[in-house]
C-alpha positions in Angstrom: 0.2 -0.1 0.0 1.4 3.4 -1.0 1.5 6.3 1.3 -1.2 8.1 -0.9 -3.6 5.1 -0.5 -3.1 4.8 3.2 -6.3 5.8 5.3 -5.8 8.9 7.0 -6.6 9.9 10.8 -9.8 11.7 9.4 -11.0 8.2 7.9 -10.3 6.5 11.4 -12.5 9.2 13.0 -15.2 8.8 10.4 -15.2 5.1 10.5 -15.4 5.1 14.3 -18.3 7.7 14.3 -20.2 5.4 11.6 -19.5 2.3 13.8 -20.9 3.9 16.9 -24.0 5.3 15.0 -24.7 1.8 13.8 -24.1 0.1 17.1 -26.4 2.9 18.8 -29.1 2.0 16.1 -28.9 -1.8 16.7 -29.1 -1.3 20.4 -32.2 1.1 20.0 -34.1 -1.4 17.6 -33.4 -4.3 20.0 -35.0 -2.3 22.9 -37.9 -1.3 20.6 -38.3 -4.8 19.6 -38.3 -5.9 23.3 -41.0 -3.4 24.1 -43.3 -4.0 20.9 -46.3 -6.2 21.6 -47.2 -6.7 18.1 -45.2 -9.9 16.9 -44.9 -8.7 13.2 -43.6 -5.3 14.1 -41.4 -6.8 16.6 -39.8 -9.0 14.1 -39.3 -6.0 11.8 -37.5 -4.0 14.5 -35.2 -7.1 15.2 -34.3 -7.5 11.5 -33.5 -3.7 11.5 -31.2 -4.2 14.6 -29.5 -7.0 12.6 -29.0 -4.9 9.5 -27.5 -2.2 11.7 -25.0 -4.8 13.3 -24.1 -5.9 9.8 -23.4 -2.2 8.7 -21.2 -2.0 12.0 -19.2 -5.0 10.8 -18.2 -3.1 7.7 -16.8 -0.2 9.9 -15.3 -2.6 12.4 -13.3 -4.5 9.8 -11.9 -1.3 8.3 -10.9 -0.1 11.6 -9.2 -3.3 12.8 -7.5 -3.4 9.3 -6.1 -0.2 10.0 -4.8 -1.1 13.3 -7.1 0.9 15.4 -7.8 -0.1 18.9 -11.6 -0.2 19.3 -13.0 1.1 22.6 -15.7 -0.7 24.5 -19.1 0.4 23.1 -21.3 2.2 25.3 -24.7 3.4 24.2 -25.1 7.1 23.7 -27.2 9.2 26.1 -29.9 9.6 23.4 -30.2 5.7 22.9 -30.4 5.0 26.6 -33.3 7.7 27.1 -35.1 6.5 24.0 -34.6 2.8 25.1 -36.0 3.5 28.6 -39.0 5.4 27.1 -39.8 2.5 25.0 -39.6 0.0 27.8 -41.5 2.4 30.2 -44.2 3.8 27.8 -44.2 1.3 24.9 -42.6 1.4 21.4 -45.3 3.7 20.1 -44.2 6.4 22.3 -40.7 6.8 20.7 -41.5 5.6 17.2 -42.3 8.9 15.7 -38.8 10.3 17.1 -36.8 7.3 15.7 -38.6 7.6 12.4 -37.9 11.4 12.1 -34.4 10.7 13.0 -33.9 8.0 10.4 -35.5 10.3 7.8 -33.2 13.0 8.6 -30.2 10.7 8.5 -31.0 8.9 5.3 -28.4 10.8 3.3 -25.6 10.5 5.8 -23.6 8.0 3.7 -24.4 10.0 0.4 -20.9 11.6 0.3 -18.9 8.8 1.6 -17.8 6.6 -1.5 -16.7 3.6 0.9 -20.3 3.4 2.4 -21.9 3.6 -1.1 -19.7 0.9 -2.4 -20.8 -1.3 0.5 -24.4 -0.5 -0.2 -25.0 1.3 2.9 -26.3 4.4 1.5 -29.3 2.7 -0.1 -29.8 0.7 3.0 -30.2 3.9 5.0 -32.9 5.1 2.7 -34.6 1.8 3.0 -34.7 2.0 6.8 -36.0 5.4 6.8 -38.8 4.4 4.6 -39.6 1.3 6.7 -39.8 3.2 9.9 -42.0 5.9 8.2 -44.3 3.3 6.9 -44.6 1.7 10.3 -45.0 4.9 12.1 -47.8 6.2 9.6 -49.5 2.6 10.1 -49.4 2.8 13.9 -50.9 6.3 13.8 -53.8 5.1 11.4 -54.5 2.1 13.7 -54.7 4.5 16.7 -57.2 6.7 15.1 -55.5 8.7 12.3 -57.8 7.1 9.5 -60.9 7.8 11.4 -59.8 11.4 12.0 -59.1 11.7 8.3 -62.6 11.0 7.3 -64.0 13.8 9.5 -65.0 16.9 7.7 -62.6 19.3 9.7 -59.7 17.1 8.9 -60.2 17.1 5.1 -60.2 20.6 4.4 -58.7 21.7 1.1 -56.0 20.2 -1.1 -53.0 20.8 0.9 -50.0 22.0 -1.0 -51.4 23.9 -3.9 -53.8 25.8 -1.8 -50.9 26.5 0.7 -48.6 27.8 -2.1 -51.2 30.0 -3.8 -52.4 31.7 -0.4 -48.6 32.0 0.8 -47.5 33.3 -2.5 -49.9 36.0 -2.8 -49.6 37.1 0.8 -45.7 37.3 0.3 -46.3 39.9 -2.6 -49.0 41.7 -0.8 -47.1 42.2 2.3 -43.7 42.9 0.8 -45.2 45.5 -1.5 -47.6 47.0 0.9 -44.7 47.8 3.3 -42.5 49.1 0.3 -45.3 51.4 -0.7 -45.8 52.5 2.8 -42.2 53.3 3.3 -42.0 55.4 0.1 -45.2 57.2 1.0 -44.0 58.0 4.6 -41.2 59.9 2.9 -43.7 62.3 1.4 -43.1 61.8 -2.2 -45.6 62.4 -5.2 -48.0 59.6 -5.9 -46.2 59.0 -9.4 -43.0 58.1 -7.5 -45.0 55.8 -5.2 -46.6 54.2 -8.2 -43.2 53.7 -10.1 -41.6 52.3 -6.8 -44.6 49.9 -6.3 -44.5 48.7 -9.9 -40.6 48.2 -9.6 -41.1 46.2 -6.2 -43.8 44.1 -8.1 -41.7 43.1 -10.9 -38.4 42.7 -9.0 -40.3 40.5 -6.2 -42.1 38.4 -8.7 -38.8 37.7 -10.7 -37.0 36.9 -7.7 -39.9 34.6 -6.4 -40.1 33.0 -9.9 -36.3 32.3 -10.1 -36.1 30.9 -6.7 -39.0 28.5 -7.4 -37.4 27.4 -10.8 -34.0 26.9 -9.1 -35.8 24.8 -6.3 -37.7 22.6 -8.6 -34.9 22.2 -11.1 -32.5 21.2 -8.2 -35.1 18.7 -6.9 -35.4 17.1 -10.3 -31.6 16.7 -10.7 -31.4 15.3 -7.4 -34.1 12.8 -8.0 -32.4 11.9 -11.4 -29.2 11.5 -9.4 -30.8 9.1 -6.9 -32.4 7.1 -9.8 -29.4 6.4 -11.4 -27.7 5.6 -8.2 -30.5 3.2 -7.4 -30.4 1.6 -10.8 -26.5 0.9 -10.3 -27.1 -0.7 -6.8 -30.0 -2.8 -8.3 -27.5 -4.1 -10.8 -24.7 -4.6 -8.4 -26.6 -5.9 -5.6 -30.2 -7.2 -6.6 -30.4 -9.7 -3.6 -29.8 -6.9 -1.1 -32.3 -4.6 -2.9 -35.0 -7.3 -3.0 -34.6 -7.8 0.8 -35.0 -4.0 1.4 -38.2 -4.0 -0.8 -39.6 -6.9 1.0 -39.0 -5.4 4.4 -40.6 -2.2 3.2 -43.9 -4.0 2.0 -43.9 -5.8 5.4 -43.6 -2.6 7.3 -46.8 -1.4 5.3 -48.8 -4.4 6.8 -48.1 -7.6 4.5 -47.0 -10.8 6.0 -43.5 -11.7 5.7 -44.2 -14.4 3.1 -46.5 -12.1 1.3 -43.8 -9.2 1.2 -41.2 -11.5 -0.1 -43.4 -12.8 -2.9 -44.3 -9.3 -3.9 -40.7 -8.2 -3.9 -39.6 -11.3 -5.8 -42.2 -10.7 -8.5 -41.1 -7.1 -8.9 -37.5 -7.8 -9.0 -38.1 -10.2 -11.9 -38.4 -7.1 -14.4 -35.6 -4.6 -14.0 -37.8 -1.6 -15.1 -40.6 -2.6 -12.8 -38.3 -3.1 -9.8 -36.5 0.3 -10.3 -39.9 1.9 -10.4 -40.8 0.1 -7.1 -37.6 1.0 -5.4 -37.8 4.7 -6.4 -41.5 5.0 -5.2 -41.0 2.9 -1.9 -37.5 3.6 -1.0 -36.6 7.0 -2.1 -40.2 8.5 -2.3 -39.7 9.5 -5.9 -42.3 9.3 -8.7 -40.2 8.5 -11.8 -43.0 9.9 -14.0 -42.8 13.4 -12.2 -39.5 13.9 -10.5 -40.6 17.0 -8.5 -42.7 18.8 -11.1 -42.1 21.3 -14.0 -39.7 24.0 -13.0 -41.0 26.5 -15.7 -44.6 25.8 -14.6 -43.7 26.4 -10.9 -41.8 29.6 -11.8 -44.7 30.9 -13.8 -47.2 30.1 -11.1 -44.9 31.7 -8.3 -44.6 34.9 -10.5 -48.3 35.3 -11.1 -49.4 34.6 -7.5 -46.6 37.1 -6.0 -47.8 39.7 -8.7 -51.3 39.4 -8.0 -50.6 40.0 -4.4 -48.2 42.9 -4.9 -50.6 44.8 -7.2 -53.2 45.3 -4.5 -51.5 48.3 -2.8 -50.2 49.7 -6.0 -53.5 50.0 -8.1 -55.1 52.8 -6.3 -52.1 55.1 -7.2 -53.1 54.5 -10.9 -56.4 56.4 -10.5 -56.0 58.6 -7.3 -53.2 60.9 -6.1 -51.5 61.7 -2.8 -53.6 61.2 0.3 -56.6 59.8 -1.5 -54.5 57.2 -3.1 -52.7 56.4 0.2 -55.9 55.9 1.9 -57.4 53.6 -0.9 -54.1 51.6 -0.9 -54.3 51.1 3.0 -57.9 50.1 2.8 -57.4 47.8 -0.3 -54.4 46.2 1.3 -56.1 45.5 4.7 -59.2 44.1 3.0 -56.8 41.6 1.0 -54.7 40.9 4.0 -57.8 39.8 6.0 -59.2 37.6 3.1 -55.8 36.1 2.5 -55.5 35.4 6.3 -58.8 34.1 6.5 -57.9 31.7 3.6 -55.2 30.2 5.6 -57.9 28.9 8.1 -58.5 26.3 5.4 -55.3 24.5 6.1 -54.3 25.6 9.6 -57.2 24.6 11.6 -58.0 28.0 13.1 -61.1 30.1 12.5 -61.5 32.4 9.7 -62.0 35.5 11.7 -58.9 34.7 14.1 -56.5 33.9 11.1 -57.6 37.1 9.2 -57.4 39.4 12.0 -53.9 38.0 12.9 -52.5 38.5 9.6 -54.0 41.9 9.4 -52.5 42.9 12.7 -49.0 41.6 12.0 -48.8 43.1 8.5 -50.1 46.4 9.6 -47.4 46.8 12.4 -44.8 46.0 9.6 -46.4 48.6 7.3 -46.5 51.2 10.1 -42.9 50.5 11.0 -41.8 51.1 7.3 -44.1 54.1 7.2 -42.3 55.4 10.1 -38.9 54.9 8.8 -39.7 56.6 5.6 -40.9 59.5 7.4 -37.6 59.8 9.4 -35.5 59.5 6.2 -38.0 62.0 4.3 -37.5 64.8 7.1 -33.8 64.0 7.2 -33.5 64.4 3.3 -35.6 67.4 3.3 
């Protein structure tokens, strides 16, 4: 082995950290399995613990081959607390926290080539999906599905409605504050109008660019993950089949049924890749996160519609009358948009509308006061 290829001290530290993470994961899953009363779910946790121990062997072998003396393993404070909580209050008490942690750590091996080569990166994605499925299923069994059929839980369609209301609100609040700041300086209505139009165009372009980049980066990340998954499917089909079977079992299938479904899907590479993309990575291969141009256009229009409200009165009115009309129009729009948020925040319409109107009014008054101070100073 040449000097350039010898593992560095930073590798030793990383390997030791990975080893401790995997051993902590195994210890935690063992504790949850012991506290779980459902035999099927307990078996899932035990197999997850075994998978973590197999991952730990990868890092232990690397450390031992490099001549590193391994300290005795001691579970972390977090592992001990969660394990005690599982024994004391049941597995369901800690499951949401464990599932959230697995989801947050699903990409921890993405930038470690030796971990990817050992198939650990894909396995972490699989574990996050499995825990998420088990957690969702447990919530459903405890009443989530019943609640979902109640009128006040259904509401409107979440993401699209939320994006529309918040996008228009963003444009309204930012441009209303801008207009009030310039009006506070005592400039003519033509200058206020010009400033408001400039703020509308600049803000809408900024929002559209941000949304375009966000969706584009999301698509590119999804494409990269699909390519990586296809490579792992080709290099380690048996491991991928085991992960897929475990995912379906976590959704409620029996072990035999899950293994049969996974084997049937893995018989066709294209079908297998699509199933792994959906179940393990949470990616829809036909969509990949949406159309960036459409997202940018929608963002531009929504922001512009909100930003136009405090500006339009200055097209027809001048000075004081235009200012008061702008305040009234913005206040009404703020209340209506705030009331619209009650469709997805669970609050009452009057409360949501009044809250948004109050907060935005304070911001507008502050910018008006700043403009007033600067206007006096400049004069």
